The first five atom37 places (N, CA, C, CB, O) and aatype in JSON, in Angstrom:
{
  "aatype": [12, 0, 9, 3, 5, 15, 16, 1, 15, 7, 0, 15, 14, 6, 5, 5, 9, 16, 1, 13, 4, 1, 5, 18, 10, 5, 10, 3, 15, 3, 10, 3, 18, 14, 3, 2, 6, 9, 10, 1, 3, 6, 0, 16, 5, 2, 16, 10, 8, 2, 5, 10, 13, 3, 7, 5, 19, 16, 14, 14, 1, 18, 1, 10, 1, 19, 10, 11, 6, 10, 19, 0, 1, 9, 6, 15, 15, 9, 16, 3, 17, 3, 6, 8, 19, 15, 5, 2],
  "atom_mask": [
    [1, 1, 1, 1, 1],
    [1, 1, 1, 1, 1],
    [1, 1, 1, 1, 1],
    [1, 1, 1, 1, 1],
    [1, 1, 1, 1, 1],
    [1, 1, 1, 1, 1],
    [1, 1, 1, 1, 1],
    [1, 1, 1, 1, 1],
    [1, 1, 1, 1, 1],
    [1, 1, 1, 0, 1],
    [1, 1, 1, 1, 1],
    [1, 1, 1, 1, 1],
    [1, 1, 1, 1, 1],
    [1, 1, 1, 1, 1],
    [1, 1, 1, 1, 1],
    [1, 1, 1, 1, 1],
    [1, 1, 1, 1, 1],
    [1, 1, 1, 1, 1],
    [1, 1, 1, 1, 1],
    [1, 1, 1, 1, 1],
    [1, 1, 1, 1, 1],
    [1, 1, 1, 1, 1],
    [1, 1, 1, 1, 1],
    [1, 1, 1, 1, 1],
    [1, 1, 1, 1, 1],
    [1, 1, 1, 1, 1],
    [1, 1, 1, 1, 1],
    [1, 1, 1, 1, 1],
    [1, 1, 1, 1, 1],
    [1, 1, 1, 1, 1],
    [1, 1, 1, 1, 1],
    [1, 1, 1, 1, 1],
    [1, 1, 1, 1, 1],
    [1, 1, 1, 1, 1],
    [1, 1, 1, 1, 1],
    [1, 1, 1, 1, 1],
    [1, 1, 1, 1, 1],
    [1, 1, 1, 1, 1],
    [1, 1, 1, 1, 1],
    [1, 1, 1, 1, 1],
    [1, 1, 1, 1, 1],
    [1, 1, 1, 1, 1],
    [1, 1, 1, 1, 1],
    [1, 1, 1, 1, 1],
    [1, 1, 1, 1, 1],
    [1, 1, 1, 1, 1],
    [1, 1, 1, 1, 1],
    [1, 1, 1, 1, 1],
    [1, 1, 1, 1, 1],
    [1, 1, 1, 1, 1],
    [1, 1, 1, 1, 1],
    [1, 1, 1, 1, 1],
    [1, 1, 1, 1, 1],
    [1, 1, 1, 1, 1],
    [1, 1, 1, 0, 1],
    [1, 1, 1, 1, 1],
    [1, 1, 1, 1, 1],
    [1, 1, 1, 1, 1],
    [1, 1, 1, 1, 1],
    [1, 1, 1, 1, 1],
    [1, 1, 1, 1, 1],
    [1, 1, 1, 1, 1],
    [1, 1, 1, 1, 1],
    [1, 1, 1, 1, 1],
    [1, 1, 1, 1, 1],
    [1, 1, 1, 1, 1],
    [1, 1, 1, 1, 1],
    [1, 1, 1, 1, 1],
    [1, 1, 1, 1, 1],
    [1, 1, 1, 1, 1],
    [1, 1, 1, 1, 1],
    [1, 1, 1, 1, 1],
    [1, 1, 1, 1, 1],
    [1, 1, 1, 1, 1],
    [1, 1, 1, 1, 1],
    [1, 1, 1, 1, 1],
    [1, 1, 1, 1, 1],
    [1, 1, 1, 1, 1],
    [1, 1, 1, 1, 1],
    [1, 1, 1, 1, 1],
    [1, 1, 1, 1, 1],
    [1, 1, 1, 1, 1],
    [1, 1, 1, 1, 1],
    [1, 1, 1, 1, 1],
    [1, 1, 1, 1, 1],
    [1, 1, 1, 1, 1],
    [1, 1, 1, 1, 1],
    [1, 1, 1, 1, 1]
  ],
  "atom_positions": [
    [[0.84, -1.18, 0.0], [0.0, 0.0, 0.0], [0.89, 1.24, 0.0], [-0.96, 0.0, 1.22], [1.64, 1.46, 0.95]],
    [[0.8, 2.02, -1.02], [1.6, 3.24, -1.11], [0.94, 4.36, -0.31], [1.78, 3.67, -2.59], [-0.28, 4.49, -0.29]],
    [[1.76, 5.13, 0.35], [1.26, 6.24, 1.15], [1.7, 7.52, 0.47], [1.79, 6.18, 2.63], [2.86, 7.66, 0.08]],
    [[0.77, 8.46, 0.33], [1.14, 9.69, -0.37], [2.09, 10.53, 0.48], [-0.12, 10.51, -0.72], [2.22, 10.3, 1.68]],
    [[2.74, 11.5, -0.14], [3.78, 12.3, 0.5], [3.27, 13.04, 1.73], [4.34, 13.3, -0.47], [3.98, 13.12, 2.74]],
    [[2.06, 13.58, 1.69], [1.55, 14.34, 2.82], [1.35, 13.45, 4.05], [0.24, 15.03, 2.45], [1.6, 13.88, 5.17]],
    [[0.9, 12.22, 3.85], [0.71, 11.31, 4.97], [2.06, 10.86, 5.52], [-0.13, 10.09, 4.54], [2.25, 10.82, 6.73]],
    [[2.99, 10.53, 4.64], [4.28, 10.06, 5.07], [5.01, 11.13, 5.85], [5.11, 9.61, 3.87], [5.65, 10.83, 6.86]],
    [[4.93, 12.38, 5.4], [5.63, 13.45, 6.09], [5.1, 13.66, 7.5], [5.51, 14.75, 5.3], [5.83, 14.16, 8.36]],
    [[3.87, 13.28, 7.77], [3.31, 13.42, 9.1], [3.78, 12.34, 10.05], [0.0, 0.0, 0.0], [3.59, 12.47, 11.26]],
    [[4.39, 11.29, 9.53], [4.86, 10.2, 10.38], [6.19, 10.59, 11.03], [5.02, 8.89, 9.57], [6.98, 11.32, 10.44]],
    [[6.41, 10.1, 12.23], [7.67, 10.39, 12.92], [8.82, 9.65, 12.22], [7.58, 9.97, 14.42], [8.57, 8.71, 11.47]],
    [[10.05, 10.07, 12.46], [11.18, 9.35, 11.87], [11.18, 7.87, 12.23], [12.49, 9.98, 12.32], [11.46, 7.02, 11.37]],
    [[10.87, 7.54, 13.47], [10.85, 6.14, 13.89], [9.79, 5.36, 13.12], [10.6, 6.05, 15.41], [10.02, 4.21, 12.73]],
    [[8.62, 5.97, 12.92], [7.55, 5.3, 12.18], [7.96, 5.07, 10.72], [6.26, 6.14, 12.23], [7.7, 4.01, 10.16]],
    [[8.6, 6.07, 10.13], [9.04, 5.93, 8.74], [10.09, 4.82, 8.6], [9.6, 7.26, 8.22], [10.04, 4.03, 7.66]],
    [[11.03, 4.77, 9.53], [12.07, 3.74, 9.48], [11.48, 2.37, 9.71], [13.16, 4.03, 10.52], [11.81, 1.42, 9.0]],
    [[10.61, 2.26, 10.69], [9.97, 0.97, 10.99], [9.16, 0.47, 9.81], [9.08, 1.08, 12.23], [9.24, -0.7, 9.45]],
    [[8.36, 1.36, 9.2], [7.56, 0.97, 8.04], [8.45, 0.51, 6.89], [6.67, 2.16, 7.58], [8.18, -0.52, 6.27]],
    [[9.52, 1.25, 6.61], [10.43, 0.9, 5.54], [11.06, -0.47, 5.81], [11.52, 1.97, 5.39], [11.12, -1.31, 4.91]],
    [[11.52, -0.71, 7.02], [12.15, -1.99, 7.36], [11.16, -3.15, 7.21], [12.69, -1.95, 8.79], [11.52, -4.2, 6.68]],
    [[9.95, -2.96, 7.67], [8.93, -4.01, 7.54], [8.61, -4.31, 6.08], [7.65, -3.61, 8.29], [8.5, -5.47, 5.69]],
    [[8.47, -3.26, 5.28], [8.2, -3.46, 3.86], [9.36, -4.19, 3.19], [7.95, -2.11, 3.16], [9.15, -5.1, 2.38]],
    [[10.57, -3.81, 3.53], [11.74, -4.44, 2.95], [11.79, -5.93, 3.29], [13.03, -3.75, 3.43], [11.99, -6.77, 2.41]],
    [[11.6, -6.26, 4.55], [11.67, -7.66, 4.99], [10.53, -8.5, 4.44], [11.68, -7.73, 6.5], [10.63, -9.73, 4.38]],
    [[9.44, -7.85, 4.03], [8.33, -8.55, 3.39], [8.5, -8.59, 1.87], [7.0, -7.89, 3.75], [7.61, -9.05, 1.15]],
    [[9.64, -8.1, 1.39], [9.98, -8.09, -0.04], [8.98, -7.28, -0.86], [10.05, -9.51, -0.58], [8.66, -7.64, -1.99]],
    [[8.49, -6.21, -0.28], [7.55, -5.33, -0.96], [8.24, -4.7, -2.17], [7.01, -4.23, -0.01], [9.38, -4.27, -2.07]],
    [[7.56, -4.65, -3.29], [8.17, -4.08, -4.5], [8.04, -2.56, -4.56], [7.55, -4.7, -5.74], [8.74, -1.92, -5.34]],
    [[7.14, -1.99, -3.77], [6.91, -0.54, -3.79], [7.16, 0.01, -2.38], [5.45, -0.2, -4.27], [6.22, 0.21, -1.61]],
    [[8.43, 0.25, -2.05], [8.8, 0.66, -0.7], [8.54, 2.13, -0.46], [10.26, 0.35, -0.46], [8.7, 2.95, -1.37]],
    [[8.14, 2.47, 0.76], [7.99, 3.86, 1.19], [9.29, 4.25, 1.89], [6.74, 4.04, 2.14], [9.46, 4.02, 3.09]],
    [[10.2, 4.85, 1.14], [11.48, 5.25, 1.71], [11.26, 6.4, 2.69], [12.48, 5.67, 0.6], [10.4, 7.24, 2.46]],
    [[12.03, 6.43, 3.78], [11.94, 7.56, 4.71], [12.3, 8.86, 4.01], [12.86, 7.34, 5.92], [12.97, 8.86, 2.98]],
    [[11.86, 9.97, 4.58], [12.16, 11.29, 4.03], [13.68, 11.51, 3.96], [11.51, 12.39, 4.89], [14.45, 10.88, 4.69]],
    [[14.08, 12.4, 3.06], [15.51, 12.66, 2.85], [16.23, 13.13, 4.11], [15.68, 13.7, 1.77], [17.36, 12.72, 4.36]],
    [[15.59, 13.99, 4.9], [16.24, 14.48, 6.12], [16.55, 13.32, 7.07], [15.35, 15.52, 6.83], [17.57, 13.33, 7.76]],
    [[15.68, 12.36, 7.08], [15.86, 11.19, 7.95], [16.97, 10.3, 7.4], [14.54, 10.4, 8.08], [17.81, 9.82, 8.16]],
    [[16.97, 10.09, 6.09], [18.0, 9.24, 5.47], [19.39, 9.83, 5.62], [17.69, 9.03, 4.0], [20.37, 9.09, 5.7]],
    [[19.49, 11.13, 5.67], [20.78, 11.82, 5.78], [21.43, 11.57, 7.15], [20.6, 13.32, 5.56], [22.65, 11.67, 7.28]],
    [[20.64, 11.26, 8.15], [21.12, 11.07, 9.52], [21.95, 9.79, 9.65], [19.94, 11.02, 10.49], [21.53, 8.72, 9.22]],
    [[23.14, 9.92, 10.24], [24.05, 8.78, 10.39], [23.44, 7.67, 11.25], [25.36, 9.24, 10.99], [23.63, 6.49, 10.95]],
    [[22.72, 8.03, 12.29], [22.09, 7.02, 13.15], [21.05, 6.22, 12.37], [21.44, 7.69, 14.38], [20.93, 5.01, 12.56]],
    [[20.31, 6.89, 11.49], [19.33, 6.21, 10.65], [20.04, 5.24, 9.71], [18.49, 7.22, 9.85], [19.6, 4.1, 9.54]],
    [[21.12, 5.69, 9.11], [21.87, 4.83, 8.2], [22.4, 3.6, 8.92], [23.03, 5.61, 7.56], [22.36, 2.49, 8.37]],
    [[22.9, 3.78, 10.14], [23.38, 2.63, 10.92], [22.24, 1.67, 11.26], [24.05, 3.11, 12.22], [22.41, 0.46, 11.18]],
    [[21.09, 2.22, 11.63], [19.93, 1.39, 11.95], [19.5, 0.57, 10.73], [18.76, 2.27, 12.43], [19.27, -0.63, 10.84]],
    [[19.41, 1.22, 9.58], [19.01, 0.51, 8.36], [20.02, -0.58, 8.02], [18.87, 1.48, 7.19], [19.63, -1.68, 7.65]],
    [[21.29, -0.28, 8.14], [22.31, -1.3, 7.85], [22.16, -2.49, 8.79], [23.73, -0.69, 7.99], [22.15, -3.64, 8.34]],
    [[22.05, -2.22, 10.08], [21.97, -3.3, 11.06], [20.71, -4.13, 10.9], [22.03, -2.73, 12.46], [20.75, -5.36, 11.04]],
    [[19.58, -3.49, 10.62], [18.31, -4.21, 10.55], [18.07, -4.9, 9.21], [17.18, -3.27, 10.83], [17.38, -5.91, 9.14]],
    [[18.64, -4.34, 8.13], [18.29, -4.85, 6.81], [19.42, -5.56, 6.08], [17.81, -3.73, 5.97], [19.17, -6.57, 5.41]],
    [[20.62, -5.07, 6.18], [21.67, -5.58, 5.32], [22.73, -6.39, 6.04], [22.32, -4.45, 4.62], [23.5, -7.1, 5.39]],
    [[22.8, -6.31, 7.36], [23.84, -7.02, 8.1], [23.59, -8.52, 8.11], [23.91, -6.49, 9.52], [24.53, -9.3, 7.96]],
    [[22.33, -8.93, 8.29], [22.01, -10.35, 8.34], [21.79, -10.99, 6.98], [0.0, 0.0, 0.0], [21.85, -12.21, 6.86]],
    [[21.56, -10.19, 5.96], [21.38, -10.63, 4.58], [20.36, -11.77, 4.46], [22.71, -11.07, 4.0], [20.69, -12.85, 3.97]],
    [[19.13, -11.51, 4.9], [18.08, -12.52, 4.85], [17.21, -12.42, 3.6], [17.21, -12.41, 6.07], [16.34, -13.26, 3.39]],
    [[17.43, -11.41, 2.78], [16.63, -11.22, 1.58], [17.39, -11.7, 0.35], [16.24, -9.73, 1.42], [18.62, -11.83, 0.39]],
    [[16.68, -11.97, -0.74], [17.36, -12.41, -1.97], [18.38, -11.36, -2.44], [16.33, -12.68, -3.08], [18.11, -10.16, -2.35]],
    [[19.53, -11.79, -2.92], [20.6, -10.85, -3.3], [20.18, -9.79, -4.32], [21.75, -11.62, -3.85], [20.58, -8.64, -4.18]],
    [[19.4, -10.14, -5.33], [19.0, -9.17, -6.34], [18.07, -8.1, -5.76], [18.32, -9.87, -7.52], [18.17, -6.92, -6.1]],
    [[17.17, -8.53, -4.88], [16.26, -7.58, -4.22], [17.07, -6.64, -3.33], [15.19, -8.33, -3.38], [16.88, -5.42, -3.35]],
    [[17.98, -7.22, -2.56], [18.82, -6.44, -1.65], [19.64, -5.41, -2.44], [19.77, -7.37, -0.84], [19.73, -4.25, -2.02]],
    [[20.22, -5.8, -3.56], [21.02, -4.89, -4.37], [20.17, -3.77, -4.95], [21.71, -5.65, -5.48], [20.58, -2.61, -4.95]],
    [[18.98, -4.11, -5.44], [18.09, -3.1, -6.01], [17.72, -2.05, -4.97], [16.82, -3.75, -6.58], [17.77, -0.85, -5.25]],
    [[17.36, -2.5, -3.77], [16.97, -1.58, -2.7], [18.17, -0.77, -2.22], [16.34, -2.35, -1.52], [18.06, 0.43, -1.98]],
    [[19.31, -1.42, -2.08], [20.51, -0.73, -1.61], [20.94, 0.36, -2.59], [21.64, -1.72, -1.4], [21.33, 1.44, -2.16]],
    [[20.87, 0.09, -3.89], [21.22, 1.11, -4.89], [20.3, 2.32, -4.8], [21.16, 0.5, -6.31], [20.76, 3.46, -4.86]],
    [[19.01, 2.08, -4.65], [18.05, 3.18, -4.54], [18.26, 3.94, -3.23], [16.6, 2.65, -4.62], [18.18, 5.17, -3.2]],
    [[18.52, 3.22, -2.17], [18.74, 3.85, -0.87], [19.97, 4.75, -0.89], [18.89, 2.78, 0.22], [19.93, 5.87, -0.39]],
    [[21.06, 4.27, -1.47], [22.28, 5.06, -1.57], [22.04, 6.29, -2.44], [23.44, 4.2, -2.16], [22.5, 7.38, -2.11]],
    [[21.32, 6.13, -3.54], [21.01, 7.27, -4.42], [20.2, 8.32, -3.66], [20.24, 6.79, -5.67], [20.45, 9.52, -3.81]],
    [[19.24, 7.88, -2.87], [18.43, 8.83, -2.1], [19.25, 9.53, -1.02], [17.24, 8.12, -1.47], [19.07, 10.72, -0.78]],
    [[20.14, 8.79, -0.38], [21.01, 9.4, 0.64], [21.91, 10.43, -0.01], [21.86, 8.32, 1.37], [22.05, 11.55, 0.49]],
    [[22.51, 10.07, -1.14], [23.4, 11.01, -1.84], [22.64, 12.25, -2.3], [24.06, 10.32, -3.04], [23.16, 13.36, -2.19]],
    [[21.44, 12.08, -2.8], [20.68, 13.24, -3.27], [20.2, 14.13, -2.12], [19.48, 12.78, -4.1], [19.88, 15.3, -2.33]],
    [[20.15, 13.57, -0.92], [19.7, 14.36, 0.23], [20.8, 15.27, 0.79], [19.2, 13.44, 1.33], [20.51, 16.18, 1.56]],
    [[22.03, 15.02, 0.4], [23.15, 15.81, 0.92], [23.26, 17.09, 0.1], [24.48, 15.0, 0.86], [23.47, 17.05, -1.11]],
    [[23.11, 18.22, 0.77], [23.14, 19.51, 0.08], [24.54, 20.12, 0.06], [22.17, 20.48, 0.73], [24.88, 20.84, -0.88]],
    [[25.35, 19.84, 1.07], [26.7, 20.38, 1.13], [27.66, 19.22, 1.41], [26.83, 21.49, 2.23], [27.84, 18.81, 2.56]],
    [[28.27, 18.7, 0.35], [29.15, 17.54, 0.49], [30.36, 17.85, 1.36], [29.61, 17.07, -0.88], [30.79, 17.0, 2.14]],
    [[30.92, 19.05, 1.26], [32.09, 19.39, 2.07], [31.75, 19.34, 3.56], [32.61, 20.79, 1.69], [32.53, 18.82, 4.36]],
    [[30.6, 19.86, 3.91], [30.18, 19.85, 5.31], [29.9, 18.42, 5.76], [28.93, 20.73, 5.51], [30.29, 18.03, 6.86]],
    [[29.23, 17.64, 4.94], [28.87, 16.27, 5.31], [30.11, 15.4, 5.47], [27.93, 15.66, 4.25], [30.21, 14.63, 6.43]],
    [[31.05, 15.51, 4.56], [32.27, 14.69, 4.62], [33.13, 15.09, 5.81], [33.07, 14.81, 3.32], [33.73, 14.22, 6.43]],
    [[33.21, 16.36, 6.13], [34.04, 16.8, 7.26], [33.46, 16.37, 8.6], [34.19, 18.31, 7.24], [34.19, 16.26, 9.58]],
    [[32.15, 16.12, 8.66], [31.52, 15.67, 9.9], [31.82, 14.21, 10.18], [30.01, 15.88, 9.84], [31.82, 13.8, 11.34]],
    [[32.07, 13.44, 9.15], [32.28, 11.99, 9.33], [33.71, 11.63, 9.28], [31.55, 11.2, 8.3], [34.05, 10.45, 9.41]]
  ]
}
C-alpha cells in the first residue's frame, strides 16, 4: 500500500524507518522510503544497515536493487558535500 507524501511526512522518523524496514523484509516491491532528512542522519543509516543488510536474509538481487536506490536517495539528500564529509 503506497502512502502519499503528505501522509508520510506526518509520520515520525521512527515510524518511517519501521515501516520501511517491515516493507523491505516482506519483499515489498513498492517501498515507502523515509524522508531525505531522515535518510541523511548517520544514526538512521546505521539502523538501516543493522536491521536490513547485516544479516542478509533477503534475496541478493532484491537487496542490491533496494541498496542502490537507498544510496542514491542518501546522496541526493546531501546539500553540502564538504560539510557532510568533514563531519564523518
